[in-house]
PDB file of the backbone (N, CA, C, O) and the ligand in Angstrom, with CONECT records:
HET     ZN  A 101       1
ATOM      1  N   MET A   1     116.726 107.200 120.497  1.00  0.00           N
ATOM      2  CA  MET A   1     116.014 106.531 119.404  1.00  0.00           C
ATOM      3  C   MET A   1     114.686 105.983 119.935  1.00  0.00           C
ATOM      4  O   MET A   1     114.656 105.262 120.932  1.00  0.00           O
ATOM      5  N   HIS A   2     113.599 106.332 119.262  1.00  0.00           N
ATOM      6  CA  HIS A   2     112.297 105.775 119.629  1.00  0.00           C
ATOM      7  C   HIS A   2     112.185 104.350 119.110  1.00  0.00           C
ATOM      8  O   HIS A   2     112.881 103.958 118.173  1.00  0.00           O
ATOM      9  N   LEU A   3     111.304 103.587 119.731  1.00  0.00           N
ATOM     10  CA  LEU A   3     111.158 102.181 119.341  1.00  0.00           C
ATOM     11  C   LEU A   3     110.756 102.063 117.875  1.00  0.00           C
ATOM     12  O   LEU A   3     111.228 101.159 117.185  1.00  0.00           O
ATOM     13  N   ARG A   4     109.894 102.955 117.382  1.00  0.00           N
ATOM     14  CA  ARG A   4     109.487 102.881 115.968  1.00  0.00           C
ATOM     15  C   ARG A   4     110.698 103.117 115.050  1.00  0.00           C
ATOM     16  O   ARG A   4     110.832 102.457 114.020  1.00  0.00           O
ATOM     17  N   ASP A   5     111.569 104.050 115.422  1.00  0.00           N
ATOM     18  CA  ASP A   5     112.791 104.301 114.637  1.00  0.00           C
ATOM     19  C   ASP A   5     113.707 103.074 114.676  1.00  0.00           C
ATOM     20  O   ASP A   5     114.305 102.698 113.668  1.00  0.00           O
ATOM     21  N   PHE A   6     113.804 102.462 115.853  1.00  0.00           N
ATOM     22  CA  PHE A   6     114.609 101.241 115.988  1.00  0.00           C
ATOM     23  C   PHE A   6     114.052 100.141 115.083  1.00  0.00           C
ATOM     24  O   PHE A   6     114.809  99.451 114.401  1.00  0.00           O
ATOM     25  N   GLN A   7     112.724  99.979 115.079  1.00  0.00           N
ATOM     26  CA  GLN A   7     112.106  98.953 114.237  1.00  0.00           C
ATOM     27  C   GLN A   7     112.397  99.230 112.766  1.00  0.00           C
ATOM     28  O   GLN A   7     112.679  98.305 112.005  1.00  0.00           O
ATOM     29  N   GLN A   8     112.332 100.497 112.362  1.00  0.00           N
ATOM     30  CA  GLN A   8     112.631 100.849 110.967  1.00  0.00           C
ATOM     31  C   GLN A   8     114.097 100.577 110.639  1.00  0.00           C
ATOM     32  O   GLN A   8     114.412 100.117 109.541  1.00  0.00           O
ATOM     33  N   GLN A   9     114.994 100.859 111.586  1.00  0.00           N
ATOM     34  CA  GLN A   9     116.420 100.598 111.366  1.00  0.00           C
ATOM     35  C   GLN A   9     116.686  99.104 111.230  1.00  0.00           C
ATOM     36  O   GLN A   9     117.437  98.685 110.349  1.00  0.00           O
ATOM     37  N   ILE A  10     116.077  98.301 112.093  1.00  0.00           N
ATOM     38  CA  ILE A  10     116.262  96.848 112.012  1.00  0.00           C
ATOM     39  C   ILE A  10     115.695  96.319 110.702  1.00  0.00           C
ATOM     40  O   ILE A  10     116.275  95.423 110.088  1.00  0.00           O
ATOM     41  N   GLU A  11     114.561  96.873 110.269  1.00  0.00           N
ATOM     42  CA  GLU A  11     113.980  96.479 108.975  1.00  0.00           C
ATOM     43  C   GLU A  11     114.940  96.825 107.827  1.00  0.00           C
ATOM     44  O   GLU A  11     115.131  96.029 106.908  1.00  0.00           O
ATOM     45  N   ALA A  12     115.543  98.028 107.892  1.00  0.00           N
ATOM     46  CA  ALA A  12     116.484  98.430 106.840  1.00  0.00           C
ATOM     47  C   ALA A  12     117.714  97.525 106.843  1.00  0.00           C
ATOM     48  O   ALA A  12     118.222  97.149 105.787  1.00  0.00           O
ATOM     49  N   LEU A  13     118.188  97.180 108.042  1.00  0.00           N
ATOM     50  CA  LEU A  13     119.393  96.365 108.153  1.00  0.00           C
ATOM     51  C   LEU A  13     119.156  94.905 107.770  1.00  0.00           C
ATOM     52  O   LEU A  13     119.959  94.309 107.052  1.00  0.00           O
ATOM     53  N   TYR A  14     118.064  94.341 108.246  1.00  0.00           N
ATOM     54  CA  TYR A  14     117.887  92.883 108.186  1.00  0.00           C
ATOM     55  C   TYR A  14     116.573  92.429 107.568  1.00  0.00           C
ATOM     56  O   TYR A  14     116.321  91.227 107.495  1.00  0.00           O
ATOM     57  N   GLY A  15     115.716  93.367 107.115  1.00  0.00           N
ATOM     58  CA  GLY A  15     114.384  92.993 106.638  1.00  0.00           C
ATOM     59  C   GLY A  15     114.402  91.968 105.515  1.00  0.00           C
ATOM     60  O   GLY A  15     113.620  91.018 105.529  1.00  0.00           O
ATOM     61  N   VAL A  16     115.292  92.154 104.540  1.00  0.00           N
ATOM     62  CA  VAL A  16     115.341  91.222 103.408  1.00  0.00           C
ATOM     63  C   VAL A  16     115.705  89.820 103.909  1.00  0.00           C
ATOM     64  O   VAL A  16     115.055  88.835 103.559  1.00  0.00           O
ATOM     65  N   ARG A  17     116.752  89.750 104.731  1.00  0.00           N
ATOM     66  CA  ARG A  17     117.177  88.445 105.264  1.00  0.00           C
ATOM     67  C   ARG A  17     116.091  87.823 106.145  1.00  0.00           C
ATOM     68  O   ARG A  17     115.823  86.624 106.072  1.00  0.00           O
ATOM     69  N   ASP A  18     115.466  88.673 106.986  1.00  0.00           N
ATOM     70  CA  ASP A  18     114.434  88.145 107.893  1.00  0.00           C
ATOM     71  C   ASP A  18     113.282  87.541 107.094  1.00  0.00           C
ATOM     72  O   ASP A  18     112.785  86.468 107.437  1.00  0.00           O
ATOM     73  N   ARG A  19     112.852  88.228 106.026  1.00  0.00           N
ATOM     74  CA  ARG A  19     111.738  87.700 105.219  1.00  0.00           C
ATOM     75  C   ARG A  19     112.144  86.412 104.502  1.00  0.00           C
ATOM     76  O   ARG A  19     111.347  85.481 104.375  1.00  0.00           O
ATOM     77  N   ARG A  20     113.399  86.372 104.035  1.00  0.00           N
ATOM     78  CA  ARG A  20     113.872  85.164 103.351  1.00  0.00           C
ATOM     79  C   ARG A  20     113.927  83.984 104.342  1.00  0.00           C
ATOM     80  O   ARG A  20     113.584  82.853 103.998  1.00  0.00           O
ATOM     81  N   ARG A  21     114.370  84.278 105.585  1.00  0.00           N
ATOM     82  CA  ARG A  21     114.502  83.236 106.610  1.00  0.00           C
ATOM     83  C   ARG A  21     113.137  82.773 107.095  1.00  0.00           C
ATOM     84  O   ARG A  21     112.931  81.589 107.361  1.00  0.00           O
ATOM     85  N   GLY A  22     112.198  83.722 107.207  1.00  0.00           N
ATOM     86  CA  GLY A  22     110.855  83.400 107.677  1.00  0.00           C
ATOM     87  C   GLY A  22     110.699  83.560 109.183  1.00  0.00           C
ATOM     88  O   GLY A  22     111.676  83.666 109.924  1.00  0.00           O
ATOM     89  N   THR A  23     109.434  83.574 109.612  1.00  0.00           N
ATOM     90  CA  THR A  23     109.129  83.870 111.017  1.00  0.00           C
ATOM     91  C   THR A  23     109.641  82.789 111.962  1.00  0.00           C
ATOM     92  O   THR A  23     110.230  83.095 112.998  1.00  0.00           O
ATOM     93  N   ASP A  24     109.414  81.512 111.602  1.00  0.00           N
ATOM     94  CA  ASP A  24     109.796  80.442 112.538  1.00  0.00           C
ATOM     95  C   ASP A  24     111.303  80.439 112.798  1.00  0.00           C
ATOM     96  O   ASP A  24     111.737  80.354 113.947  1.00  0.00           O
ATOM     97  N   ALA A  25     112.108  80.534 111.721  1.00  0.00           N
ATOM     98  CA  ALA A  25     113.561  80.518 111.895  1.00  0.00           C
ATOM     99  C   ALA A  25     114.039  81.791 112.597  1.00  0.00           C
ATOM    100  O   ALA A  25     114.984  81.744 113.384  1.00  0.00           O
ATOM    101  N   THR A  26     113.398  82.918 112.319  1.00  0.00           N
ATOM    102  CA  THR A  26     113.784  84.166 112.989  1.00  0.00           C
ATOM    103  C   THR A  26     113.459  84.075 114.476  1.00  0.00           C
ATOM    104  O   THR A  26     114.222  84.549 115.318  1.00  0.00           O
ATOM    105  N   PHE A  27     112.320  83.462 114.791  1.00  0.00           N
ATOM    106  CA  PHE A  27     111.981  83.272 116.200  1.00  0.00           C
ATOM    107  C   PHE A  27     112.990  82.352 116.888  1.00  0.00           C
ATOM    108  O   PHE A  27     113.330  82.572 118.050  1.00  0.00           O
ATOM    109  N   ARG A  28     113.471  81.330 116.187  1.00  0.00           N
ATOM    110  CA  ARG A  28     114.494  80.455 116.791  1.00  0.00           C
ATOM    111  C   ARG A  28     115.770  81.242 117.087  1.00  0.00           C
ATOM    112  O   ARG A  28     116.416  81.004 118.107  1.00  0.00           O
ATOM    113  N   TRP A  29     116.147  82.189 116.196  1.00  0.00           N
ATOM    114  CA  TRP A  29     117.300  83.048 116.476  1.00  0.00           C
ATOM    115  C   TRP A  29     117.059  83.870 117.736  1.00  0.00           C
ATOM    116  O   TRP A  29     117.959  84.042 118.558  1.00  0.00           O
ATOM    117  N   LEU A  30     115.839  84.373 117.879  1.00  0.00           N
ATOM    118  CA  LEU A  30     115.510  85.146 119.080  1.00  0.00           C
ATOM    119  C   LEU A  30     115.714  84.298 120.329  1.00  0.00           C
ATOM    120  O   LEU A  30     116.269  84.773 121.319  1.00  0.00           O
ATOM    121  N   THR A  31     115.269  83.049 120.287  1.00  0.00           N
ATOM    122  CA  THR A  31     115.428  82.211 121.486  1.00  0.00           C
ATOM    123  C   THR A  31     116.909  81.925 121.758  1.00  0.00           C
ATOM    124  O   THR A  31     117.318  81.816 122.914  1.00  0.00           O
ATOM    125  N   GLU A  32     117.716  81.802 120.690  1.00  0.00           N
ATOM    126  CA  GLU A  32     119.162  81.632 120.901  1.00  0.00           C
ATOM    127  C   GLU A  32     119.753  82.871 121.567  1.00  0.00           C
ATOM    128  O   GLU A  32     120.601  82.766 122.453  1.00  0.00           O
ATOM    129  N   GLU A  33     119.298  84.042 121.135  1.00  0.00           N
ATOM    130  CA  GLU A  33     119.803  85.287 121.734  1.00  0.00           C
ATOM    131  C   GLU A  33     119.391  85.391 123.198  1.00  0.00           C
ATOM    132  O   GLU A  33     120.145  85.919 124.015  1.00  0.00           O
ATOM    133  N   VAL A  34     118.208  84.898 123.538  1.00  0.00           N
ATOM    134  CA  VAL A  34     117.785  84.891 124.942  1.00  0.00           C
ATOM    135  C   VAL A  34     118.739  84.014 125.755  1.00  0.00           C
ATOM    136  O   VAL A  34     119.078  84.347 126.891  1.00  0.00           O
ATOM    137  N   GLY A  35     119.169  82.894 125.172  1.00  0.00           N
ATOM    138  CA  GLY A  35     120.153  82.037 125.842  1.00  0.00           C
ATOM    139  C   GLY A  35     121.477  82.763 126.048  1.00  0.00           C
ATOM    140  O   GLY A  35     122.115  82.623 127.091  1.00  0.00           O
ATOM    141  N   GLU A  36     121.890  83.549 125.036  1.00  0.00           N
ATOM    142  CA  GLU A  36     123.127  84.322 125.186  1.00  0.00           C
ATOM    143  C   GLU A  36     122.963  85.397 126.262  1.00  0.00           C
ATOM    144  O   GLU A  36     123.910  85.717 126.980  1.00  0.00           O
ATOM    145  N   LEU A  37     121.756  85.948 126.364  1.00  0.00           N
ATOM    146  CA  LEU A  37     121.494  86.930 127.428  1.00  0.00           C
ATOM    147  C   LEU A  37     121.606  86.254 128.798  1.00  0.00           C
ATOM    148  O   LEU A  37     122.129  86.844 129.744  1.00  0.00           O
ATOM    149  N   ALA A  38     121.116  85.024 128.900  1.00  0.00           N
ATOM    150  CA  ALA A  38     121.225  84.289 130.171  1.00  0.00           C
ATOM    151  C   ALA A  38     122.696  84.125 130.567  1.00  0.00           C
ATOM    152  O   ALA A  38     123.054  84.282 131.734  1.00  0.00           O
ATOM    153  N   ARG A  39     123.542  83.809 129.584  1.00  0.00           N
ATOM    154  CA  ARG A  39     124.975  83.666 129.885  1.00  0.00           C
ATOM    155  C   ARG A  39     125.572  85.010 130.300  1.00  0.00           C
ATOM    156  O   ARG A  39     126.390  85.074 131.218  1.00  0.00           O
ATOM    157  N   ALA A  40     125.158  86.091 129.614  1.00  0.00           N
ATOM    158  CA  ALA A  40     125.678  87.419 129.962  1.00  0.00           C
ATOM    159  C   ALA A  40     125.257  87.816 131.378  1.00  0.00           C
ATOM    160  O   ALA A  40     126.022  88.455 132.100  1.00  0.00           O
ATOM    161  N   LEU A  41     124.044  87.435 131.769  1.00  0.00           N
ATOM    162  CA  LEU A  41     123.588  87.731 133.134  1.00  0.00           C
ATOM    163  C   LEU A  41     124.481  87.036 134.154  1.00  0.00           C
ATOM    164  O   LEU A  41     124.840  87.616 135.179  1.00  0.00           O
ATOM    165  N   ARG A  42     124.834  85.791 133.864  1.00  0.00           N
ATOM    166  CA  ARG A  42     125.708  85.049 134.794  1.00  0.00           C
ATOM    167  C   ARG A  42     127.108  85.647 134.823  1.00  0.00           C
ATOM    168  O   ARG A  42     127.770  85.637 135.861  1.00  0.00           O
ATOM    169  N   SER A  43     127.567  86.174 133.671  1.00  0.00           N
ATOM    170  CA  SER A  43     128.929  86.714 133.598  1.00  0.00           C
ATOM    171  C   SER A  43     129.059  88.049 134.334  1.00  0.00           C
ATOM    172  O   SER A  43     130.137  88.421 134.798  1.00  0.00           O
ATOM    173  N   ARG A  44     127.934  88.758 134.428  1.00  0.00           N
ATOM    174  CA  ARG A  44     127.907  90.092 135.042  1.00  0.00           C
ATOM    175  C   ARG A  44     128.849  91.064 134.329  1.00  0.00           C
ATOM    176  O   ARG A  44     129.293  92.046 134.922  1.00  0.00           O
ATOM    177  N   ASP A  45     129.148  90.794 133.072  1.00  0.00           N
ATOM    178  CA  ASP A  45     129.981  91.681 132.259  1.00  0.00           C
ATOM    179  C   ASP A  45     129.071  92.750 131.658  1.00  0.00           C
ATOM    180  O   ASP A  45     128.218  92.429 130.830  1.00  0.00           O
ATOM    181  N   PRO A  46     129.235  94.023 132.059  1.00  0.00           N
ATOM    182  CA  PRO A  46     128.304  95.074 131.617  1.00  0.00           C
ATOM    183  C   PRO A  46     128.260  95.235 130.099  1.00  0.00           C
ATOM    184  O   PRO A  46     127.195  95.485 129.534  1.00  0.00           O
ATOM    185  N   GLN A  47     129.416  95.093 129.429  1.00  0.00           N
ATOM    186  CA  GLN A  47     129.443  95.218 127.968  1.00  0.00           C
ATOM    187  C   GLN A  47     128.671  94.071 127.312  1.00  0.00           C
ATOM    188  O   GLN A  47     127.898  94.287 126.379  1.00  0.00           O
ATOM    189  N   ALA A  48     128.888  92.858 127.807  1.00  0.00           N
ATOM    190  CA  ALA A  48     128.174  91.696 127.262  1.00  0.00           C
ATOM    191  C   ALA A  48     126.672  91.844 127.497  1.00  0.00           C
ATOM    192  O   ALA A  48     125.868  91.529 126.619  1.00  0.00           O
ATOM    193  N   LEU A  49     126.301  92.320 128.672  1.00  0.00           N
ATOM    194  CA  LEU A  49     124.878  92.522 128.977  1.00  0.00           C
ATOM    195  C   LEU A  49     124.245  93.517 128.013  1.00  0.00           C
ATOM    196  O   LEU A  49     123.160  93.277 127.482  1.00  0.00           O
ATOM    197  N   ARG A  50     124.933  94.642 127.789  1.00  0.00           N
ATOM    198  CA  ARG A  50     124.419  95.660 126.876  1.00  0.00           C
ATOM    199  C   ARG A  50     124.231  95.083 125.477  1.00  0.00           C
ATOM    200  O   ARG A  50     123.215  95.327 124.826  1.00  0.00           O
ATOM    201  N   GLU A  51     125.212  94.319 125.025  1.00  0.00           N
ATOM    202  CA  GLU A  51     125.130  93.740 123.685  1.00  0.00           C
ATOM    203  C   GLU A  51     123.996  92.719 123.585  1.00  0.00           C
ATOM    204  O   GLU A  51     123.235  92.726 122.617  1.00  0.00           O
ATOM    205  N   GLU A  52     123.885  91.847 124.579  1.00  0.00           N
ATOM    206  CA  GLU A  52     122.860  90.797 124.490  1.00  0.00           C
ATOM    207  C   GLU A  52     121.456  91.371 124.640  1.00  0.00           C
ATOM    208  O   GLU A  52     120.521  90.898 123.993  1.00  0.00           O
ATOM    209  N   ILE A  53     121.301  92.389 125.491  1.00  0.00           N
ATOM    210  CA  ILE A  53     119.988  93.047 125.600  1.00  0.00           C
ATOM    211  C   ILE A  53     119.604  93.661 124.256  1.00  0.00           C
ATOM    212  O   ILE A  53     118.463  93.527 123.813  1.00  0.00           O
ATOM    213  N   SER A  54     120.555  94.333 123.609  1.00  0.00           N
ATOM    214  CA  SER A  54     120.228  94.969 122.328  1.00  0.00           C
ATOM    215  C   SER A  54     119.952  93.914 121.259  1.00  0.00           C
ATOM    216  O   SER A  54     119.096  94.124 120.400  1.00  0.00           O
ATOM    217  N   ASP A  55     120.663  92.781 121.297  1.00  0.00           N
ATOM    218  CA  ASP A  55     120.391  91.714 120.327  1.00  0.00           C
ATOM    219  C   ASP A  55     118.994  91.126 120.540  1.00  0.00           C
ATOM    220  O   ASP A  55     118.271  90.882 119.573  1.00  0.00           O
ATOM    221  N   VAL A  56     118.612  90.898 121.797  1.00  0.00           N
ATOM    222  CA  VAL A  56     117.270  90.357 122.067  1.00  0.00           C
ATOM    223  C   VAL A  56     116.208  91.343 121.579  1.00  0.00           C
ATOM    224  O   VAL A  56     115.206  90.941 120.987  1.00  0.00           O
ATOM    225  N   LEU A  57     116.432  92.635 121.830  1.00  0.00           N
ATOM    226  CA  LEU A  57     115.477  93.636 121.343  1.00  0.00           C
ATOM    227  C   LEU A  57     115.406  93.620 119.819  1.00  0.00           C
ATOM    228  O   LEU A  57     114.320  93.681 119.243  1.00  0.00           O
ATOM    229  N   ALA A  58     116.573  93.538 119.165  1.00  0.00           N
ATOM    230  CA  ALA A  58     116.598  93.559 117.694  1.00  0.00           C
ATOM    231  C   ALA A  58     115.857  92.353 117.120  1.00  0.00           C
ATOM    232  O   ALA A  58     115.065  92.497 116.189  1.00  0.00           O
ATOM    233  N   TRP A  59     116.111  91.167 117.669  1.00  0.00           N
ATOM    234  CA  TRP A  59     115.437  89.967 117.146  1.00  0.00           C
ATOM    235  C   TRP A  59     113.952  89.991 117.467  1.00  0.00           C
ATOM    236  O   TRP A  59     113.144  89.511 116.672  1.00  0.00           O
ATOM    237  N   THR A  60     113.575  90.542 118.619  1.00  0.00           N
ATOM    238  CA  THR A  60     112.151  90.677 118.950  1.00  0.00           C
ATOM    239  C   THR A  60     111.459  91.588 117.940  1.00  0.00           C
ATOM    240  O   THR A  60     110.358  91.297 117.472  1.00  0.00           O
ATOM    241  N   VAL A  61     112.122  92.691 117.613  1.00  0.00           N
ATOM    242  CA  VAL A  61     111.578  93.641 116.643  1.00  0.00           C
ATOM    243  C   VAL A  61     111.485  92.988 115.259  1.00  0.00           C
ATOM    244  O   VAL A  61     110.525  93.235 114.528  1.00  0.00           O
ATOM    245  N   SER A  62     112.474  92.154 114.890  1.00  0.00           N
ATOM    246  CA  SER A  62     112.403  91.448 113.612  1.00  0.00           C
ATOM    247  C   SER A  62     111.169  90.553 113.546  1.00  0.00           C
ATOM    248  O   SER A  62     110.454  90.544 112.544  1.00  0.00           O
ATOM    249  N   VAL A  63     110.924  89.800 114.617  1.00  0.00           N
ATOM    250  CA  VAL A  63     109.741  88.929 114.651  1.00  0.00           C
ATOM    251  C   VAL A  63     108.477  89.782 114.540  1.00  0.00           C
ATOM    252  O   VAL A  63     107.545  89.430 113.818  1.00  0.00           O
ATOM    253  N   ALA A  64     108.452  90.901 115.257  1.00  0.00           N
ATOM    254  CA  ALA A  64     107.285  91.791 115.201  1.00  0.00           C
ATOM    255  C   ALA A  64     107.048  92.281 113.775  1.00  0.00           C
ATOM    256  O   ALA A  64     105.917  92.266 113.288  1.00  0.00           O
ATOM    257  N   THR A  65     108.116  92.715 113.109  1.00  0.00           N
ATOM    258  CA  THR A  65     107.980  93.218 111.736  1.00  0.00           C
ATOM    259  C   THR A  65     107.456  92.131 110.809  1.00  0.00           C
ATOM    260  O   THR A  65     106.568  92.378 109.993  1.00  0.00           O
ATOM    261  N   LEU A  66     108.011  90.922 110.938  1.00  0.00           N
ATOM    262  CA  LEU A  66     107.558  89.816 110.086  1.00  0.00           C
ATOM    263  C   LEU A  66     106.075  89.536 110.289  1.00  0.00           C
ATOM    264  O   LEU A  66     105.387  89.108 109.362  1.00  0.00           O
ATOM    265  N   MET A  67     105.577  89.780 111.515  1.00  0.00           N
ATOM    266  CA  MET A  67     104.176  89.508 111.814  1.00  0.00           C
ATOM    267  C   MET A  67     103.301  90.759 111.691  1.00  0.00           C
ATOM    268  O   MET A  67     102.116  90.724 112.020  1.00  0.00           O
ATOM    269  N   GLY A  68     103.890  91.863 111.217  1.00  0.00           N
ATOM    270  CA  GLY A  68     103.101  93.084 110.989  1.00  0.00           C
ATOM    271  C   GLY A  68     102.733  93.837 112.251  1.00  0.00           C
ATOM    272  O   GLY A  68     101.746  94.572 112.278  1.00  0.00           O
ATOM    273  N   VAL A  69     103.533  93.652 113.306  1.00  0.00           N
ATOM    274  CA  VAL A  69     103.251  94.333 114.573  1.00  0.00           C
ATOM    275  C   VAL A  69     104.076  95.618 114.660  1.00  0.00           C
ATOM    276  O   VAL A  69     105.301  95.575 114.555  1.00  0.00           O
ATOM    277  N   ASP A  70     103.421  96.739 114.848  1.00  0.00           N
ATOM    278  CA  ASP A  70     104.076  98.020 115.114  1.00  0.00           C
ATOM    279  C   ASP A  70     104.435  98.035 116.600  1.00  0.00           C
ATOM    280  O   ASP A  70     103.560  98.158 117.457  1.00  0.00           O
ATOM    281  N   THR A  71     105.738  97.908 116.897  1.00  0.00           N
ATOM    282  CA  THR A  71     106.157  97.718 118.289  1.00  0.00           C
ATOM    283  C   THR A  71     105.825  98.926 119.160  1.00  0.00           C
ATOM    284  O   THR A  71     105.460  98.772 120.326  1.00  0.00           O
ATOM    285  N   GLU A  72     105.950 100.125 118.598  1.00  0.00           N
ATOM    286  CA  GLU A  72     105.661 101.312 119.427  1.00  0.00           C
ATOM    287  C   GLU A  72     104.180 101.354 119.790  1.00  0.00           C
ATOM    288  O   GLU A  72     103.821 101.703 120.914  1.00  0.00           O
ATOM    289  N   ALA A  73     103.324 100.999 118.838  1.00  0.00           N
ATOM    290  CA  ALA A  73     101.887 100.921 119.146  1.00  0.00           C
ATOM    291  C   ALA A  73     101.634  99.806 120.160  1.00  0.00           C
ATOM    292  O   ALA A  73     100.800  99.951 121.055  1.00  0.00           O
ATOM    293  N   ALA A  74     102.358  98.693 120.016  1.00  0.00           N
ATOM    294  CA  ALA A  74     102.143  97.551 120.907  1.00  0.00           C
ATOM    295  C   ALA A  74     102.487  97.902 122.362  1.00  0.00           C
ATOM    296  O   ALA A  74     101.754  97.544 123.284  1.00  0.00           O
ATOM    297  N   ILE A  75     103.617  98.610 122.554  1.00  0.00           N
ATOM    298  CA  ILE A  75     104.016  98.900 123.938  1.00  0.00           C
ATOM    299  C   ILE A  75     103.146  99.966 124.586  1.00  0.00           C
ATOM    300  O   ILE A  75     103.220 100.174 125.796  1.00  0.00           O
ATOM    301  N   SER A  76     102.316 100.646 123.786  1.00  0.00           N
ATOM    302  CA  SER A  76     101.466 101.695 124.367  1.00  0.00           C
ATOM    303  C   SER A  76     100.491 101.108 125.381  1.00  0.00           C
ATOM    304  O   SER A  76      99.934 101.841 126.198  1.00  0.00           O
ATOM    305  N   ARG A  77     100.278  99.779 125.337  1.00  0.00           N
ATOM    306  CA  ARG A  77      99.370  99.178 126.325  1.00  0.00           C
ATOM    307  C   ARG A  77      99.951  99.260 127.744  1.00  0.00           C
ATOM    308  O   ARG A  77      99.237  99.035 128.721  1.00  0.00           O
ATOM    309  N   TYR A  78     101.239  99.582 127.853  1.00  0.00           N
ATOM    310  CA  TYR A  78     101.851  99.770 129.166  1.00  0.00           C
ATOM    311  C   TYR A  78     101.905 101.236 129.592  1.00  0.00           C
ATOM    312  O   TYR A  78     102.337 101.539 130.705  1.00  0.00           O
ATOM    313  N   ALA A  79     101.475 102.142 128.723  1.00  0.00           N
ATOM    314  CA  ALA A  79     101.687 103.576 128.963  1.00  0.00           C
ATOM    315  C   ALA A  79     100.930 104.100 130.180  1.00  0.00           C
ATOM    316  O   ALA A  79     101.431 104.969 130.893  1.00  0.00           O
ATOM    317  N   GLU A  80      99.738 103.584 130.422  1.00  0.00           N
ATOM    318  CA  GLU A  80      98.904 104.136 131.496  1.00  0.00           C
ATOM    319  C   GLU A  80      98.947 103.300 132.759  1.00  0.00           C
ATOM    320  O   GLU A  80      98.298 103.645 133.747  1.00  0.00           O
ATOM    321  N   GLY A  81      99.700 102.202 132.748  1.00  0.00           N
ATOM    322  CA  GLY A  81      99.770 101.336 133.915  1.00  0.00           C
ATOM    323  C   GLY A  81      99.852  99.897 133.473  1.00  0.00           C
ATOM    324  O   GLY A  81      99.981  99.602 132.284  1.00  0.00           O
ATOM    325  N   CYS A  82      99.776  99.008 134.434  1.00  0.00           N
ATOM    326  CA  CYS A  82      99.827  97.575 134.137  1.00  0.00           C
ATOM    327  C   CYS A  82      98.656  97.214 133.211  1.00  0.00           C
ATOM    328  O   CYS A  82      97.514  97.560 133.511  1.00  0.00           O
ATOM    329  N   PRO A  83      98.923  96.523 132.087  1.00  0.00           N
ATOM    330  CA  PRO A  83      97.829  96.165 131.178  1.00  0.00           C
ATOM    331  C   PRO A  83      96.775  95.257 131.822  1.00  0.00           C
ATOM    332  O   PRO A  83      95.634  95.205 131.361  1.00  0.00           O
ATOM    333  N   LYS A  84      97.159  94.541 132.890  1.00  0.00           N
ATOM    334  CA  LYS A  84      96.188  93.624 133.510  1.00  0.00           C
ATOM    335  C   LYS A  84      95.365  94.314 134.586  1.00  0.00           C
ATOM    336  O   LYS A  84      94.136  94.249 134.568  1.00  0.00           O
ATOM    337  N   CYS A  85      96.046  94.984 135.535  1.00  0.00           N
ATOM    338  CA  CYS A  85      95.306  95.569 136.666  1.00  0.00           C
ATOM    339  C   CYS A  85      95.103  97.076 136.504  1.00  0.00           C
ATOM    340  O   CYS A  85      94.308  97.672 137.231  1.00  0.00           O
ATOM    341  N   GLY A  86      95.810  97.695 135.563  1.00  0.00           N
ATOM    342  CA  GLY A  86      95.636  99.126 135.325  1.00  0.00           C
ATOM    343  C   GLY A  86      96.332 100.021 136.332  1.00  0.00           C
ATOM    344  O   GLY A  86      96.243 101.245 136.238  1.00  0.00           O
ATOM    345  N   ARG A  87      97.025  99.425 137.300  1.00  0.00           N
ATOM    346  CA  ARG A  87      97.654 100.211 138.357  1.00  0.00           C
ATOM    347  C   ARG A  87      99.110 100.488 138.030  1.00  0.00           C
ATOM    348  O   ARG A  87      99.719  99.802 137.209  1.00  0.00           O
ATOM    349  N   ASN A  88      99.670 101.520 138.694  1.00  0.00           N
ATOM    350  CA  ASN A  88     101.081 101.864 138.542  1.00  0.00           C
ATOM    351  C   ASN A  88     101.623 102.312 139.894  1.00  0.00           C
ATOM    352  O   ASN A  88     101.306 103.423 140.319  1.00  0.00           O
ATOM    353  N   PRO A  89     102.428 101.503 140.597  1.00  0.00           N
ATOM    354  CA  PRO A  89     102.952 100.214 140.142  1.00  0.00           C
ATOM    355  C   PRO A  89     101.888  99.118 140.127  1.00  0.00           C
ATOM    356  O   PRO A  89     100.836  99.232 140.755  1.00  0.00           O
ATOM    357  N   CYS A  90     102.202  98.054 139.387  1.00  0.00           N
ATOM    358  CA  CYS A  90     101.319  96.890 139.269  1.00  0.00           C
ATOM    359  C   CYS A  90     100.960  96.334 140.637  1.00  0.00           C
ATOM    360  O   CYS A  90     101.802  96.219 141.527  1.00  0.00           O
ATOM    361  N   MET A  91      99.666  95.989 140.780  1.00  0.00           N
ATOM    362  CA  MET A  91      99.202  95.390 142.034  1.00  0.00           C
ATOM    363  C   MET A  91      98.683  93.974 141.806  1.00  0.00           C
ATOM    364  O   MET A  91      98.014  93.417 142.676  1.00  0.00           O
ATOM    365  N   CYS A  92      98.977  93.390 140.662  1.00  0.00           N
ATOM    366  CA  CYS A  92      98.573  92.005 140.395  1.00  0.00           C
ATOM    367  C   CYS A  92      99.236  91.074 141.428  1.00  0.00           C
ATOM    368  O   CYS A  92     100.380  91.298 141.822  1.00  0.00           O
ATOM    369  N   PRO A  93      98.526  90.052 141.852  1.00  0.00           N
ATOM    370  CA  PRO A  93      99.177  89.087 142.748  1.00  0.00           C
ATOM    371  C   PRO A  93     100.317  88.379 142.023  1.00  0.00           C
ATOM    372  O   PRO A  93     100.202  88.042 140.844  1.00  0.00           O
ATOM    373  N   GLU A  94     101.429  88.154 142.747  1.00  0.00           N
ATOM    374  CA  GLU A  94     102.555  87.424 142.175  1.00  0.00           C
ATOM    375  C   GLU A  94     102.134  85.986 141.964  1.00  0.00           C
ATOM    376  O   GLU A  94     101.556  85.372 142.861  1.00  0.00           O
ATOM    377  N   PRO A  95     102.421  85.427 140.769  1.00  0.00           N
ATOM    378  CA  PRO A  95     102.096  84.009 140.566  1.00  0.00           C
ATOM    379  C   PRO A  95     102.984  83.145 141.458  1.00  0.00           C
ATOM    380  O   PRO A  95     104.142  83.480 141.705  1.00  0.00           O
ATOM    381  N   PRO A  96     102.427  82.018 141.945  1.00  0.00           N
ATOM    382  CA  PRO A  96     103.264  81.127 142.771  1.00  0.00           C
ATOM    383  C   PRO A  96     104.417  80.572 141.951  1.00  0.00           C
ATOM    384  O   PRO A  96     104.268  80.328 140.753  1.00  0.00           O
ATOM    385  N   ARG A  97     105.577  80.370 142.595  1.00  0.00           N
ATOM    386  CA  ARG A  97     106.759  79.860 141.866  1.00  0.00           C
ATOM    387  C   ARG A  97     107.012  78.424 142.247  1.00  0.00           C
ATOM    388  O   ARG A  97     107.956  77.810 141.748  1.00  0.00           O
TER     389      ARG A  97
HETATM  390 ZN    ZN A 101      99.120  94.425 137.330  1.00  0.00          ZN2+
END
């Protein structure tokens, strides 16, 4: 499945609800799903990881749709290399932690 097809599927599944809920509340759901992904990472359960990754992607795509962002067009900025330094692999300096 291409990302554009995924975005269309998520729109078909949840578009009405997402628009009714609005961008701010949909974004809050996305942040909750990121928290669930954090728990799945700690659990190291492959099934849970797969589910939480797909949920984070789905909620990200919902936010994109609500804001009129074509996700496949958006990710094309990574197609030729790092969007910042243009290299592949990225040669940007690591930010201090
Ligand atoms: Zn870079």
